[in-house]
N, C-alpha and C positions, 0 to 999 in steps of 0.2 A: 620167669626163669628160663636159662637155656644151659643145657647139658652138654660138654668138652668131652668128644670122644678121639681117640687116638685116630691118627688119618691114616693109617698101613695098616695091611694084609696080614702084616705080622704082631699088629698092637696085640690082638690074647695073649698072646706067648711069652710080650714082655715087661707083664709085672713079676714073671720070675727070675734069674741067673745063670736058667740053662739055654742059651742061645744060640741058632741056627748058624751055620757059616756064611748065610745070607748078610744077617743080622750083622755076625762080624765086618764082615766086607764094609758096610757099609760105615759102621763105626770109622773104619781104617781111613776109608776115602774123604769123611769130612774132618778126618784129626788129622789128615795131609793138607788140608787147605788151610784150618785153623792153624796149621805146623807153620806154611808159606807167610800168610797174614800176618804172622807175627812175624816173622822171621824179616820177612822187607823191613818194620819199625825200626829193628836196632842194627839190621847184619851191612849196611852201607859206611857206618860209621867209619870204621879206621879205614875205608877205600879212601874217602874222604883227598886225602892228600895226595895220593896218586890220580885221582881224579880231576883237583886239580891242576896238577901239574903238567898234564895228557893235553888237557881241553884248555888251558889259560883262563881258567875261571878266579875271579876275585872272590874273597872270604865272604862277602855279602850273597856273591851271587852262588856259592858253591853252599850255603844254608841251605838255600831252595832243593836241593838235592834230596835230602831230607824232610824239610818241611814241605815243600808239594806233594807225597805224598801222604804224608799227616793231613793237612790240608784237606786234600780230598776223600780220605778215610775220616778223617772226623765230622768232617763237616755233610755230608751225606748218607750217616747211617741211619738214622732215624727214617729217611726217607725209605732207605734198602732194605729197614724192617719192618715197614706197611708195606712196600712196596710185595715182598717175599709173604704177608698176607694176605694182600691183595686179589695177586698175579698168580700166585702157586708157588711154595717154597722151589720144590724142583726146577720148575720153569728158572725160578729167576737165579737160584742156585748155578745152575748148567752155563747160561748165557754169560755172568756175571765168571766165572773160571777160566771160562774160554779167551773173554776180554783179558784176563788177568795173563795169562799165558800170551797174548800176543804182545801185551805192556811192556814184559819182564822181556820179549826177546828185542822188540825194538830200543829198551835203553841200552840191553846189553851190545848193539850195532853202533848204535848214534856217533856224530862226532863232531857234534855242537851241542852246546852246553845248552840254550834255548830246548835244544828238543828233547834233551835228556830230562829236563826239566818238568817237561812235558808227560812227558813217557811215564815217570814217575805220578805225577798229578791222577791220570786213568787210569795208573796200577791202583793206586791209592782207593781211588772212585770203587775199582771192582770190587775192591776188597769189601766197600762200605756194603755190596749187595751182599758176596759170600759169607759174610762170618752171622751177619744176623740169621740168613737163611738155612745155612746148617746149623747152628745151635738150637732154633726153631725146631727143624726139624729131628733134632734128637729130642728136645721137650716134649716133641707130639709122635713118635717113634715109641719110646720110653716111658711105661708108666709110671709117676712121682711115687716117692720111695724108693727102696733098693736098686732096682732096677735100673731108675733115671742117676741115682746117685753115682752108680757104679760107672755107667757111661758118660755123664757128665766129667767125673773125675776124671776118667781115661782122657779124655775131649782135652779136658781145660788144661789137664797137665803138661800135652802135648802144645798147648799155642801157651804157656808157661814157658815148657824145653824152648821154642822158637825166641821167644821173648830172650833165652836169657843165652841162650845157644848163639845168639845172630852176631855177637864181637867176636864167637869164638871160631866159625864158619870165617865170619870176613875177615880174619884175622888169616887162617889158612889159604883162601882162594884168592887175597890180594896178593900174596906170597907167588903166586904164579901168575896173575893179571887182574888188574881193579874187574875189567868187565865181563867177569867171574863171576864175582859178585850177583851181575842181573840175568845172565845166560843159567846159572845155576837151576833156579827154580823154573826153568820153561818143561824140562824135560820129565820132572814130579807131576806140573801142573796137568801136562797134557797124557800122564798116564792116570791122574787120580778123578779126569775128566773121560779116560775110558771107561773107567769101571763104574763110573757115578750112573753113568748113561743107562747102564746095565743093573745096580744096584740098587739106587736111590727109589725109596718108595712114591708110587703115585698115590695121589689125596684120591680118596676113596667119596669125600662129598666135597663140594662146592668151593673155594677160598670163601674169605669172609667176606660177608654181602656188604654191604652199605658205599654212598657215594665218594668220590674223588677231592680228597680238601685240596684244594688246588691253593688257594691262600692262605691255608697255614703252609701247608709243604714248602713255599718262595720263601713265606715271610719264619718260619721254623731254617728251612737249610740254608739262606741267608745271614740268619743270627751266629749260629756254630762258625760257617765259614768265615763270615768278616770278624768274628770276636777268634780262633786260630790265625788269622790273618795279621790283624792288630798286637796280639801279644808275640807271634813270629817278626814281626818287624820294627817293635817296640825297642827293642835292642841298638836298633842303628837309629833308628828315627829319635829316638828317648822318649822317655817314657811319661815326663811330665811336657814332652813338647803338645804344641797345638792339632797336629794331625794325630798323636794317639789320643790327645783326650777328646778330640770329635768323634774319632773314632769310634771312639768307645763308649762314646754319650750316643750314637746312632744302633750300636748293640743295644744296649739298657730299651731305646726306646723299639728296636723290633722284636727284641725279648719279650717285652712288655704288650705288643701289638700281637705279636703269639699268643702268648695267655690269653688273650684277650678272645683271639679267634678263635681258638680253641675250648674255650669254656660257652661257647654261644653256638658252634654248628652243629649237624646234626650225626655226620659222623667224620668225626675229628683226625688229626694228625695221629697226635698222642690225646690218650683219654686221659684227664687229668687225672680221673679218680683212682687212677691204676696206681697212681703215691699213697694211696689211703692204705694199701698193704703195706705196712709199714718192714717187711723182708724186702720188698723189693725198694724205697725210699731209703732204707740204710747201705743196702747192699750198693747202691749208685754212689753213695757217698764215701765207701772206703775204696773203693775201685778207681773213683778218683784219685785219693789223697795216695793209695799203694801204687799203682803204676804211675804216676805223677811225679813220687819221690822216686821211682827206681830210673826213674826215666832224668831225672837233674843229677841224682847219683853214679849213673852210668858216664855221664858227659862230665864229670868232674875227674872220674878214675882211669875215663881214657885219657885226657887233658895231662893228668898225673904221671901214669906210668910213660906214657909216651914221652911226652914234654921235659918232663922234670926228672924221671927217672931213666931214661934213654933203651925206653923198650923196644922191640921190634914187632912187628903186627903179628910173627909166629908166638915171641914168648907171651905176649896177653893172650893171646889162645889158650895157650896153654895155663899159663897163670888164674884165668876165668872158668877153665872148664870144669872144677871141682862144682859149682851152683848149679852150671845144665844139669851134670851130670847126673848130682844125687835127684834133680828134678824131674827125670828123664827113671830116674831106678825106684824113683818110687811109685810110678803111675800105677802099677798095679795093685798097690794095697791101698789107696787112697778111698776107693769106694765104700768097704768095709768099716774103715776107721770112722768116718763120716758119718754113716748106720749106726757105729757104736755112740760114738759122742757127737753128735749133729754137727748144723753148721756155729751155732750160737758160741758155741765152744772151742771153736777150731779157729773162725777168724780170729779172736782176740795174737792165740797162741802164735798165731801166723803173722799179724800183727808187731808183737813184741820182738818178735826174730829179728824183723826188718827194721826197726828201730835199733834193736842193738847190733846189728849190721855198719847201719849208717853211722850211730853213736862212737864204734869203735875204729871207725876210721879217722874219725878226728885228730888220732895219734899220730896222724903221719909227720914224718919232716925230710930233708934235702935226703935222709939216708938208710931210711925204712927197708928191713928186709921181710919177706914173702910170707915165710913162716908167720912170723909177729905179726903183721898187719894184715896185707889180701888174704892169706888163707883162712883168718877166721870167720871174716867178713863174710869172703866166698860162701861159705858151710851156712852161714846165718841165712845169707837170702835162699839157699837152697830150702831151707828147711820152711824159711817164712813161705815163701813162692808155694811150695809142694802143700801146705796146708791151708794157705789165705787163698790162694787163686782158683781151685774148686771151689771153695765154698763159697766166695762170693757172685761165682756162677750161679749156685746150686739157690742160694737165696735172692738174689736178681731174677728169678723166672719161677720162684715157688708156688705156687697156690695160683696162678696167672691159666687162664682159660686160654684154650690151644687159638681162639681164633687172634688173641692176642699175643703168643708168645713171641711173634715175629717182631711186635713193637718193643717186649721186653727184652730182649736179645739186643734191638736196635739199642736201648736208651741206655744199657750197661756198657757196650764197647761204645757208646759218643763217650759214658762217663770216664772209659781209658784212655780215649785217646786225647779229646780234650784237656785232661787230667794233664798229662803227657806233656802238648804243648804249653798249657800255663806253668808249669811246674821247671820245667827247662826253662823257659825263657826267662823266669825267676832267677832259678840258679846263674844262669850264663850272665845277666844283668849283674849280680854280686861279686860273678870271677871277675869282671871289666871294673867295678867300683871299687874293688879291696886290694885288685892289684896294682891302680893309678895309671896302666899303661906301659910296669914297666916288664922287662925280663927275666930279669936278677931272679936266684931260686925264694928268694925272701918276700920277694914281691909276689909271685905267683904263690904263695903256700899263704900270702894274706889274701889273696881271691877266692882259695881253694875254700877257705878254713869258713867261713860265712856262709860260700852255697852250701857246704854240706851240714853245718847247723841248723841252715833252711826247710833242705828236705828232708833233715831230721825231724820239725817240728811237725811238716807234715804229714808224715808218717804218724807221727804222735798223734795227730789228729785224728785219721784212720781209726790209729789203734782207741783211741776215744770214745769214738762212737761205736765199735764192734762192742766193744766194751759195756757199754750203755745198752748194746741190744743183749746182748748176754743175759744183761740184771733183770731187762724187761719179760726176755723168754723166759726165765727163770720163776720169774712171779708169775707169768700165766700160765705155767704149768704146774706152780703149786698150788692153784686156786683151785679148789673144788665144784666153782659152778663152771655148768657146761660154756663152752666157747662156740659162739656164734660160727657158722660153716664159712661168711662170709669174711670171718678175723686173719685166716690163711696163718694159720700154729706153723712155725719154721717145721722143716724134715729134724726129725731127731729118734731116737728108740722109741719113741712110744707115740709118736704123733707123725710117723711118717704116713702117707696115704697110696695106697696101689689102685684104690678105683680110681671112676670119673671123677670129674671135677663141677663144681655148682658154682654159678658165678650170678651173684645180683644185682 
């Protein structure tokens, strides 16, 4: 039995809610990095037509401006999370944030499509290390319970704000010039880096001990990279083509090899026993479905508003603003709400709002009005992400020992990125198949509707998993028998922990 303790000198005071200015500064720095990571997932979307026109990129090449970032981000998150545990969270965060700023600068200055895609890939790789390192710094600095709930609510709401405000900021910046969508993060990242050097807590104990699972790192990273690459390229090559089917067969074989290696190695990259924590397992499934559905929905909405309704980039920015504004404004209130109701109750509510938002958009037609179609979905999206995004991150790291917080953070972020890539690829395929290559408004609508049904169904799966988890939690909490410590009950008004964590 090992006891996990906080790694910061501030840790003794972090079980309460009266935080020092230094502690607030630390949280703000981490929130800034999380905001930038999430922002880059969605911000480039509106700028793509301008990029393709200026750099003379084909549609198939242009998609890699988006896919390159997702490939680097999603493919290396597991490695980034484990590196934070083994090499030190502060060190990994600072190096990765520096690389993120440099890649952003290069992406805004290059005049070659290949170099732009390479810069986007490197930017994604950097985010794959900053995201789990930042999240694990929070979960090891703030004691589990109300303090951690408050910190994670603010942190993850910043991430959700970046995710949802990406299109808004992209529309505004593209109106000035597409390069500003790449250059804007540079000063923010540099400023965050300066304060991070001064404020981020140094670990007072040695990083997690153990050897390096080189074979597991190779097979695990290659599996995720190849999976994201395959689903991204399947649209062009064909889902039933020999290339796609062969690539998926290799993904399955590599995945099986990875699981075998992790079950037998003494110091695994991913300790498979972490999934015996039901909260962690369910949170990863919900994260995959939730963000995957949103990624597909965002793509459909962008095409519909720009191509069919003829909206400008600025009109899109203003039209989608309510969702991001609601999420940002809700940040100060989500911690107390989580403490009061628990993640088990909030996750189903958030997923239900997202399902409703996607389903309502099925009413789209050639002349849909903003107040009738777009605004209700945007408001429901804001409610859904405000409730679900903090809850899923809390659930994904709850009850995990400090030495595995980087792993838990890497897992949930991997689920987010892989879910986005897989569902987006599926939605794109349905749009193409449904429209049958036609450009008429009717043909476009025939492509959009199946894609919307698909993303709604994916979100519904997340809702069912979250609801099942809530029922399990209610049954567990109503059982009078004592619960073993290793069963990790969810955070809630009667089950939150504020002391040290114990792992068997």
